[in-house]
N, C-alpha and C positions, 0 to 999 in steps of 0.2 A: 504494500500500500504506500502511495506517495501523496504528499500534500505540498503544494507550491504556495509560498507566501511571499509577499513583497514587504520587506522589513527595512526600517531605518537602521543602518549599521554605520557607526562613526560619522553620522551626519549625511549619509547618502542612502538612496533607495537601492536595495539589493534584492535580487531574486534568490530566495532560499528554498531549496527542495529538501523536504524531510521524508526520508524513506524508512519504512519499518522492516527490520530484519536484515536486509541486504540492499546493495546498489542494484538497480534494474540493469538487465543486459543491454538495454538501449542507450545507456549513458556511457559516453566515451570522453576521453580527455586528450588534449593536444599538448605535447611537450611535458615539462616537469609538472608534478602535482604536489601542491601544498597539503600537508596532512597534520591533524591534531586530534586529540582525544579528550574526552571527559570521563572521569571516574568518580566513585563514591568517596575517594580519599587518595592519599599518597602512599599507602602501604601496598607493596607488591604481594604480600601474603593475604591481607584481609580484604582489600577493596576491589570490587569488580569493575570491569570496563563497561561503560554505559553507552557511549556515543563516539562516533568517529566523524570528523569533518574533512571534506576534500574540496580543493579548488584548483583549476589550472591557470589561475591568474586572469581569467576573462570577465571577472565581475560577478560571477555566480558562485554559490556555495551549495554543496550536496552534503547533507547530514544523514548518517545512518544510525538509527536507534535500534539496539540489539534486542533480540529475544534471548535473555540471559540464561535461559534453560538449555539452549543448544549452541548459541553463537554460530549458527549455520549461515555463513555469508561467503559463498564461493566466488561471487563476482568481485567483492571487495578484496578477498585473498589474492585473486589473480592480479589485481593492480598493485598490491603491496609487494608482491614477489616478482613482478615483471622486471627483468634485468635491463630492459630498454627504457624504463620509465624512472627518472630521478624523482625521489620523494624528498620534499623540503619540510623540515621540522624546526621548531624552536624547543630546545631541550629534548632531542630525539631519544636520549638514553632511557627516559621513563616510558615514552610511547612505545618504543621498540620492544621493551621488556613486557609491557602489557599485551602487545600483539603476539609475542612468543607464548605467553602464558595462556591467554584466553582464545586466541584465534589459531594458535599452533602454526605460526608462520615466522620465517626469518625475513625481515623487511630489508630490501636492498635494491639498488644503490641508494645512499642516503646523503643528504646535505643538512647540516645543523647550523642555524643562524646564531644560536647561543655560543657554540664552540668558535665559530668564525669571529663573533664579537669579542670573545675573550682573547683571541689571538691578535686582534688588531686594535681594539679599544683599550689598550693597557693603561690609559690615563684615567680610567674610572673603574669602579667596582659595580656599576649599575648595568647589568646585562639582562634584566628582565625584558619581556617583549614590549611592555608599555614604554619603558625608558628608551629602549633601542629604537622603537618606531618614532618616538618623539624627536630624538636627536637626528637620526639618519634620514627620516622621511619628512619630518616636520608635521606629523599627524598625531592627534590625541586619540587614544583608544580607551574605552572604558573597561575596567576590571571588576565592575560592581557585582556581576553574577558569578565570579570565580568560585566562591564558596556558596553553593546552593545544591538542592537535592536533584542530582542528575539521574537518580534511579526512579524518579517519578514516572508514572505511566504516561502522563501528559505534561510536556514541557511548555513553559510559558514563552511568549514571544520575546521577552527580555532575555531568557536563557538562549533561545535560538539565535538571536542577534549577536549575543556575546560569543557563542560558539562559532558563528560565521566569521566574526571579526578576527579570530585567531588564525585563520588561514588566508584571508584576503590580502594581507600585506607581505607575505613571505617571499613572493617572487621579486617584488621591488626591493626588499631588504637584501636578498641574495645578490642582485645586480650591483648594489652599492658596496656590499661587503666584499664581493669579488675584486672590485677595483682596489680596495684597501689592502686585501690580501696580496695582490700582485705588487702593489707599491711597496709593501714591507717585506717582499720576498718570502711570504709564508703560505703560498698556495699549496705547495707540495706537502708541507707538514699538516695543513688543514685536511687535505685529502686523506692522509694516513689516519688522522683522528676519525674522520667519517667512516673509513673502512673498518676501523676497530670497534665501532659502536655495537654491532650485534654480539661481539664477544664480551664487551663491557656489560651489556644487558643480560647475557647468559650468566656472568659472574654474579650480578645483582640477584638474579633469581635463585642461584645456587647457594646464597648465603654470605657472599662477600660484598654486600652493598656498602657497608661502612668501612671496609678495609682496603687500604692502598697496597696491593700486592707487590708494587714496585718499591715500596719504602724499605729502608734498611732494617727497621725493626717492626 
């Protein structure tokens, strides 16, 4: 079941498509796909995956609300594992671990705007999506619905607008961050970090979430 809404997202009218269970086979994307997820919390042990958001940068967002009894979403899985489709995230480590756990997929290839930001914006410790989008793109995004009940059977328009916002700016952020990575000669190390993310997520799920295995002690 799909419901199409026209919502105000960050001051603009955006077409938001809410799909129940899985992405329809008729939906396709061009180029890189921005991806985010909403969960009941930040625990990889306790909290279930509730929603995944997708956008190809064209001004629309597709949201998939899961049947958490089965997580039967083959069309979404196909996109997440397509080696020819780059997936853009902000803090990919958490989302990729959630997808491993609940969707049983290894998501690749990956680009993470938070890692890119930390590699080039060394003059600040503010690498959250709101701060990054404000500085790099000059856009204000709302985080008001970040802590809300994503497990509810019916999500509010405010929740859906918030979820859409999290994927609508990632393409523009990547373009800006790529320039900065090249300028600072850090493109190659960024790519190595992105390639390592599925392994980092697997370590988190296996119990090494708070342990730096590369540390001396």
